[in-house]
N, C-alpha and C positions, 0 to 999 in steps of 0.2 A: 503493500500500500504506500502511495506517495503522499507526503505531508509537506507543507510549506511553513517555515518557522521564520518570522519577521521580527527584527529588532530595530525599532524606530527610536534613534537617539536624538541628542540635541543637535548634532551637525550631520549625522549620516544615517542611511538606511542600509541595513545588512540583512541578508536572507541566506537560509539554507533550504535546499530541497532534499528530502531524505526519502529513500524507498527501503523498506524493511530495516529501518534504523541505520542505513548506510547513507552518507552524503553523496549525492550524485551530481549536484549543481549548487554553486554559491557565488555570491558577489557582495560587494559593499560599494555605495556611492554616496557622495555628498549630496544632501538634499537642498542645501541653500535656503534653510527655513521654509521650504514648501514640500514637506514629505508627501503630502496627498497628491500633488502634481507628479512627482517622481513615480510614486505607485501607480498613478493612472497610466504612465508610459510603459509600466512593466506588466500590466494586468492581462494584456493579450498574450504575452509570453507564458504567463502563469496559466492562463485558461487552456492553452494547447498541450499542457503537461499531464492532464488526467489526475488532477490532485483530488485527495479525499477529505482533507482537513487542513485548518490553518490555525497556528498558535501564534499570538502577537504580544510582544512586549513593548510598550510605547511610554515614553516620558512626556509626550506631547500634552497640551491642554485638552479640555473637553471638546472645544470646537473642532481642533484638528483630528482628534480621535473619532468623533462622529463622522467626519469626512472619510477617513480611513476605513472605518467600518462600512460606510455606504459603497465605497468602491470595491471592498472585498465581497460584498453581496453578489456582484457579477459572476463570481466563481460558483455560486449556487451549492456551496458545501458548508459544513459547520466551521464556525469561526469562534475562537475563544481568546479574549483578552485576559492576560494575567493580572491578578490583582494582589495586593498585599493584605494579609489576613493577620488577625491577632494570634492566631495559631493555624499552622498548615503543615501536614505531613510530619508533626511532631515539633516542628521548629516554632518558637514563640517570639513574637516581635516586641522589642522594648518600647516602641512608641505608644503612647496612650491613644493618639489620633493616628491610626495606620494610613489615613489618606495623605498624611504628610510625609510619609516614608517612601523613598524612591523605589520603584519597581525594579530598577537595575540592581540596586543593592540587595533587594530581597531575593531576586533570582539567583545572583551570584552566591549567596549563602546557601540556597536550597540545593545548588549543585554539588556542594562539598560538605556541608555540615550534617553529618549523618551518625556520629559516635556520641552517645550520651556522656561518655567518660572523658572526652577530649575537649580541650579548650582550642578555639580557633581564632585566628586574626586574618581576615579576608580583606586584601587591598586591591582596589582597582586603580590602575595608573592611566587614566584616560584623560577626558577633558578636564574633569576634576580628580584630585586624588582623595578617594574615599577609603576609610578605615572602618571595619566593623568587627566587633569582638563578641564572642559567645562563650558561655560556660557550658559546655555540652550543647544542648539544644535550646538553651535559654540566651537569647540575644541580649547583650548588655548595653547597646548603644554604639555610637561610633563618632567619627570625626570626618569633616569634609574641609579640604584645603584646595586653594587654587594650584593648578598643576605648574610644571616648570615653565611652560610658555606663557600661560596667563600672568604669572608673576613677572616674568621679563617684560611682557607687553605693558603691563600696569606701571613698571618702573620707567619705561620709555615715555609713556604718556604723561607721567606726573612729575617728571624730574627735568627741569629746565637745563638746557646747555649740555645734556649728555646724549650722545648718540651711540646706541649700542646695536652693533651689527649681529646677524645671526651667527652662532657658534655652537658647537656641540657641547652637551652636558656630560662630561666624561672625567673631570678631574676634581679633587678636593683640596688640592694645594692652594696656599694663599696666591691670589691673582697678582701678576706683576704688571698688568695693565688693566684699564676699566672693563674691557669686554671679559677677560678671564675672571676679574674680581666679581662681577655681577654673575656670571654662570656658574662658577664654583660655589659662590655663596648661596644662591637659590638651591642648588642640589644639596649642599650641606644642610641647609635649613629643613628641607623635607625629610632627608635621611635622619637627621637628629630628632625630629618629631617621631618618626616611625620607631626609631631605637628606644626613645623615652617610653612610648606606649608598650613596646614589647618587654622592656625592663620591669615595667610596672604590672603588666598583664602577660606573664609568659604563656605563649600559645603556639599552636601549629600555624606557620606563616604560609599563607596562599597568596600568590600574586597573579593578577591577570591585567590585561590591557596593553596598549601599545608600547609603554615604557616598562613593562614588567622585567624584561631582560636587563635594562640598565640598572634598575633598582636592585635586582638580585646580585648583581656584580659586587655591590657594596655591603650586602646583607648576609654574606655567607655564614657568619657565626650563628645566624638564626635559622640556617638550613632551610631557606625558601623553597617552595614547590610552586613552579610556573604552570598555570592552567589556562591555555588559550581558550578563547571563545566560551568563557565561564558563563556568560549571560545566556547564550543560546542552549548550553547544556542545561542550565537551571530552568529554562523555558520548557524543555523536554520533560523534566522531572515534574514541573508544575502541572502540565497538561496531562501527563499519565496518571498522576494523583488526583487531579480534578475529575477525570473521566471516570475513576473508580468511586469517588465519594459521591458524584452526582448521578452516577449509574447512567451515563450517556455513552453512546458509541461514536467515537471519532476515528476509527480506523477500518 
């Protein structure tokens, strides 16, 4: 059976097509703040694949999600939008108002948090750097920080007289010029935050997102595990569990 898995983020739309749980097609594109328009351009491609169900993770607002749902109706197959629950598949959310907790963070935890005896630290190194902690299946809460590039852009925009060219974030030594001082300082600040959290809450460290490899390079004492595409893996866990609890057929 073929299924479509959609991850509609803040800046891009990513999808998997799976058949019998094997990925047979995938892509990721910037949606330029217009995810519905991008999806509309993809819908004919999806329609010709003989899909049986769609699972969606979206961080968009209600207006955009309504448009996305309307477009997906053209496929004439079951569509399930993942939501944050106070408790789901044994995992308990720390937020009192679950509507304020990001679906991306929720699904990333669902993908890996499965041992009641294990403490977890799940870090997404994406548009924002998010840190979520659990004690077994009990979510303790987390932290959200601007990522490397957002911090650099903010510094450029708010500091008169300083021009900072693009450079790689790969060193922690004191910078001997402004460009290096900025890049090394920003990387050091984020790594220091992560280390502070892990020292206070010793946990199994899971990294995901585009900069996961970079952060793992400097966090080797904490034995990080890199999990690519953690959100889409969590979406699969969510949909499988949802189908069972709601007694619906999506395959």
